[in-house]
N, C-alpha and C positions, 0 to 999 in steps of 0.2 A: 504494500499500499505506500507508494511514493508518498512524500511529503506528510503522511499521518504518524503521528505518535500513538503508539498502542499502549494502553493502560492496563487492560485486562482482556483474557481470551476465556469465552464461556462455551461449552460444546454442551449441547442438548441431543439425544438420540431416541429414534423410535426403532423397534425392530417389528418387522413386517412378514406375513407368511401368508398362505393363501388358504389357511383352514376353513376359512369362511364363505371363499367361493368354489364354485363346482368345478369349471374348467379352466385350464392355464390359459394365460392371455399376458397382453404387453400393458404395463400400467404406467402412471405418470405420478411422480410424487410432487405435490403441492403444497410447500410450507407458507406458512403466513406470519409475518412479522408486522405489527402495527407501523404504521407510518409514522407514528409519534416518536418511533426511536432513530428515524433517520439522521437526525442531526448529531446524535452521541454515539452510533455504531454503524459498521459495516459489517456485512455478512457474506458468507460462503455456506454451500450445502453441498454435501458428498452422499453419494448411494455407493455402499459396498456388500459383498456378498461373503460367506464361507469359500476357502479356496484351501487345498489341501498342499501342504509343502513338505519336504524331505529333510528329517533332522535326527539326531543320534539320542539314545538312552544309553549311557554308558557305552557299551560295545553293540548294541542292539541299534538297528536302523528302524526308525520310526517315522509315521506319519504325524502332522499336527495342523490342526485349522487355524489358519490365519485370515485376515480380510483382504480382498482386492477390491479395487475402485473399479465399478461398473458404469456410472454414471455420476455426473458433477457439474454443479455449476460454480466454478472455483474462482472466477473473477469477482473480488470485493466490490466492484463498481455497480453491478446489477445483479444480485447472486439469486434473487428468488422471484416466481412469475409475478407476484401481487406485492413486492417489495417497493421501498422507497425508490426515487428517481436514481440513476446513476451518478455515482460522485467522481468516476475518472472517466474522462472522454477516450483513453486509448486503454483497452483492457489489459490488464497485466496477469497473465496466466501461470501459475507457479509449475503446471505438469509440463512434461515433455511433449515437444510437438510431434505430432505424426509423420511418420515416414513419408518418402516420396510416394507418388506422386502429389498428395495431398499435404499441405503445410498448414494446414488449419485445423486446430483441435475442436471439434464441435462439442458444445457444451450444452447439455440437458439433464433432465433427472427421470428419463425412461427406462424402463427394466422390464424383463421379461420372468415370468415364474412359472414354473412347471408344476407337476402333480404335488399334492401336500402329501402326499403317502411317502414315508420315509422308509427306505430299506437299505440295511447293511447286512451283507450276507459274510459268514466266516468261509475262510478258503484254505483253512490248513491247521495243522496241530501247531506249527511255529517252534520257537525254541523252548517253550514252556508246556507245550502239550495242552493248552487251553485256548479259548476264543478270546482275543484281547481287543477285538474292534469295538470302538465306544460309539453308539450312535448320536451321541450327543456332540462330542467335542471332535469326533472325527479322527481320534488319535487312535493308533493302534501300532502294533508290530507288523512289519512289511509281511512276513509269513502268515499271518493270523487274518489277512484283509483280501478280499476277492480281487485279483488283478492289482493286488499291493496298492488299493486305494479304497475306502469306503465312498459311499454316496454321501457328499456334503448336505447339510441339512438346507433344505428348499426354502432359505429365508433371505432378507435383506436388511440391512441397518440404514435409516436415514439420518444422517448427522448433520445439524446446523451450528455452524460455528460464528460466534459473535466478536467481532474486535471493538473494544471500547476504546473510541479514539477523542473522546472528550474528557477532562479530567473531572467535570462535573457536568453529567448528562441531563438534559431537561426532563426525560423520561428515563426512569432506570429499568435495564434489561434485567430482571432477577427471575430466572425460570424456576430455581429452586429455593426461593424464599430465604436465601442467606443475608439478604440486606434488608429486605421489606418485613422479613417474618412470616410472609404469606407467599405460598410458591405463585409465579404468574407465567407459566409456562407459553411457549409459542403454540401454535395450532398446526397441524398437517391434516391434509386428505389424500389419500392413495385413491385414484379413480382409473378406470378403464380408459386406455388411451383414446378411444373414440367416444368418449364422454363428451355430449354436446351443450353441457351448462351444467350449473350446479343443481344439487337435489334433484337429479334425473335417476337416482336409483343404480348408479353405477359405481358408487363409492363401496369400497369395502374396508377401509380403514379412515376412520375420523377419530382424532385425538387432539383436544383442545376444549376450551369454553366457548359459548356462543350464547349471547345474551340475545333473547328473541322477545321483542315486544309486539303488542296488537297494531295493527296498520292503522287504525284511526281511533278517534275517542271523542266525544261531544264537547262543545264549548257553549256556557252561557254567560252572558246572552251573546246573541251572533250580531246584534246591532249595538254599537258602543260608542260613546263619545272619546276623543283622544284626551288621554290623562285620566281617564277612569279605569276600572277593573273588570276583569273576566275571569271565569274560573274555568280552569282548563288542567288536566282533565276533567269533566264535569263529573265523572264518577270514578273512583279507584280502578286501577289498572294493575294487570299481574305482569310481571316481566320474569321470564324464566330462563334459567340457565340451562339450555338445552344441550350442551356438551357434556363431555365426560371428564373434564378437568374444572378444578375451581376457578372463578373469576375473582379477580384481586379486587379491593376496594375501589370504587368508582364515582364518578359524578354524572348525574342526570342534569342536563342544561335545557334551558325553556327558552324558546326563540319565536320571534314574529319575522313573518317573511313574505315578500312578495310573489315568492316562489309557489307555484301551485302545486308542486310535485316534490317529493323527496329528492328525486335524482337531478331537479333543478335547483337545489340548496348550493349556494356559493361555496366552494371549499378551500382552505389553504393549504400549502404544500405537505402540511403533516396529517392532513385528511380531517381536521377539525372544521368547524362552520366558520367560514370567512365573514366576519362582521363588519369588515372595511370596504365591502365590495361597492363600487361605484354604480354598477349595471343593476344589481338585484338588491333592493332594499332589506336588510337583514340586521335584526339587534338581538342581544341575548337580554333578556327580562329577567332571569333568576335562574339559581343553580340549587340543588339539593344533593347532599352526600349520602351515598349507599355504602353499606358494609360489603364485606367479602361474602362471595354467595357461591356455595357448593354446588357440584354438577348435580342437576336434576331438581333443585329446589328453585323456589320463586321468590321474589319480592314483591311488595306491595306498592304503588306508586300511587299516592294519595290524592286528592284533588288540590289545585294550588291556585292561590288568588295572584294574577299577574296584572301588573299596571302597564296599561297602552301608554308608549310615549305622547307627551302633549304637543310634541313638534312633529309628529310623523306626518310624512307626505300623503297628501290626499289628491292624487292626480286625477281622479275621475271627473267628469264636464259637469257634474251636480254637487262638485266640493267634496266628495267623500273619497274613501279609499279603500281598496279591497286586499285583505291579507288572510294569512294562515298560520297557526300555530303549531309548533314542533316540540317534542320532548325527545331528546337524544338521550338515551341511556348510558352510552359512554364517550361524555361530549369531550373530555380531555384525552381520548384514545389511548388509555393505559392497558386495555385488556386485549391480547392479540386472539381475535375470535375466529373460528371457522368461517363465518360469514360475516362481514362487516355492514351488511346493507339490510339487515333485518331488526334493527334496534332503535329505530325511531317512529315515533307515534306522530300523527297527523292530526289536525283539529280546523275546522272552518269549511268553508271561507266566513270570514266575519267581515262586517263593513263598518269602518270606521268613520265616524261622523267628526264636523269641526269641534273643537274643545268645548266643553260647556261647564261654567264653575260652579262648583257646589257652594255650600252656605254654612257658615260656623255659627249659626244662631246669631241672635240679637246681642248687645252688650248693653251695660246699665246706661241710663236708669230704666229702660225697658226690661222685660222679663228675660233675663240670661240664657243664652241658649235657645231660646224658642222662637216661635213666630207669631209672637202676641207682643202687646206693649199697652199699659194703661197710663194715662196722664190726667191727674187730679190739679184743679186750679187752671190759671192763666198762663199764658207764657208759651213759647215754642217747645216742641217735641224733638229732643235730640234723638236721631235714629243712627246707630252706628253698627256696623258689622266688618268681617272679613269674608272674600271669597275663597274658594279652596279648589283643588284638583286632587283626587284620592283621599279626600279627608284632611289635607295638610294645607295650612293657609299659603296663597302664592302672593307673589308681587302681582297686582293687577292694575298696575298705573297705566299700561299700554292700553287698556280697555275699560274705560271710563263707564259708570252706570247711567241709568235714567230711569227716575223713580217717576210711577205713576199712582196717583192717589184716586180712589172711587167710593162715591158714597153708599153706605148701608153694607151690613155683612151677610146677609140672606140670601141675596139674589147672586147667581154665578155672574163672574165677570168674563167676557169674551172680547175679541179684536174687535168688534163692532161697538162696545160699549164706550161711551163718551166719558174719559175721566175728569173728575173734578179740578184736578190740577196735576201739572207735569213739571219736573224738575231736572234739568241736564247742568252739566257744567258752564254750558254757555247762556243757562237762561236758569236764573236762581231767584227769580220775583215771587215764588212761594216760600222761598227761605228768610231766616232772620239774617243769613249770612251765606258764603259760598260755600261748595264741597270743600271739606279738609281731607287730605290724605296723609297718612303718618307712614312714611317710606322708611322711617329708623325704629331704633329700638329705645327705650329710655324716655318715651314719651307720655302723655296721660293715657292714650290708647295702645293696644298692642301693634306691634309693627305689621304694617300692609292692612290697617283699618282705614275704611271710609267712615265719614261723619256728615249727615247733613240735618239741619235745624229747620224743622218743618214749623211754619209760622202759624199754622190751624187757623187761618183766616178765610173766609169765604172769597173767591176772586172776584165775585160779582157785586155782593151786598157790602164787603168787607168786614161782616159782623163776624165774632167768634165762635168756631166751630164746637159742636157738642154731639156725643152719640158714638156711633161704631162705623169705622171705615176700612176699607181693604187696600192695602200697598202692593204692588208688585214692582221688582226691582229687575229691570231688564240690563242687559248687555248687548247694545246693536251690533258692536264690531264682530260677535260672535254669531249672531242670529238667534240670540236667545231673549225672544221677544213675543209678546202675544200674538198668536196665530201661526207659530212656528209648525211647519208640517212634520218636522222630525221630533220623534216622541222623547230622545234623550236630550234635546236642544231645547229647554223650556226656562222662561224667566223664573226668579225666585218669588214665590208667593203662592196663594195669598198671606200677607201677614195683616193679622186684625189689630188695628189700633181703637182702642176706647179713649174717648175724650170725656172727662166726668167735671 
């Protein structure tokens, strides 16, 4: 690996035999190391099978079983069919080159297995007069084995070799759990060479973890204002480790995206969701940590309350936006799974409306935190409040309010109802003073409070008003006005004001 310092070397192996298949065939070994390890490691893969070699035991000639390389991808630049992008532009092959006429060593992981029946036949008395052929190791005295060599075990060993090239890898490759305490092995699938896709029933070896999530789940509500919340998944979902190895502790990431399919989600080089994409709006909303998950067991992903960004683009012609929600069961890509494409839940579509302010109740001297106010005696009625998004007070200085007062508290108010009085920042004739906005802390009102002092005077007769009145607080710049056709974008009200 020219130019790279190697800090550690880790081998992880699988032994494969055809005991679970009926006919001999040619197979392909597909090891999978998650792309999250690409910045810290490079990998090689080797396929070996037992081979008989000649040796001595004292004065007796012996057969001994060793390994011989039958297939490999030895170039650490791009070792695995589903591995990260190559690191080296020119392959550096540590194995001898082929003899003429070919000068290229073809690297692959295909191999052939014969019958799974192991037969070792004794061939004579040998020097001891007993049979010494070992069907497991292939060892034995020359005189005791048919044709001076037993049949080697019909199996192959697939070895993945990891070279640590970073002193502090962003993701730690720890298949045995020596560092993290919990094994996090890579995964491998051995499939018929002519297999035309995953999960086609042509794999006879699959070894590794596999987090499998439902394809879709509900979202409530499906129409929501920017800055408010949705629940996703709407009901608890079960994520299963369908593999045969434990899955390391992992993180579930929740995303909102304009991508309408899982395949359309933008990806970073390490396989994580790209939240910086300039072409497909995608943002992470929340994360949930999940513990290790043993093979065959499941974990429950409960409903989550997610806040839609208040500044989310709304490119539709009607001022709305169409989006989808995603729950990614291994969003940081720490689990090397048999299948990396079956662990994302999709929800939606949802329609995002223009942001609409919430309301953190009235402040004193009105009934604090409520939508009512009682004023006894003469004088103006101070009406103070904070706007909110997601239940939290926000700076609303860029979206000034408009107040509309209506006579009576028993008749419902509509957009066609004529108000008794209107107050806007440009027209405060119904107040004792102009609108006040408390932009900083340490003042007589909480930060980001509005206050208007209604002078409770009949604009026609000039007489002092008494009785019950309805107040609606509109935000014209956000479309929060009486008569809005968007259910989630409505003015604040009615606020009932009783003048005694």
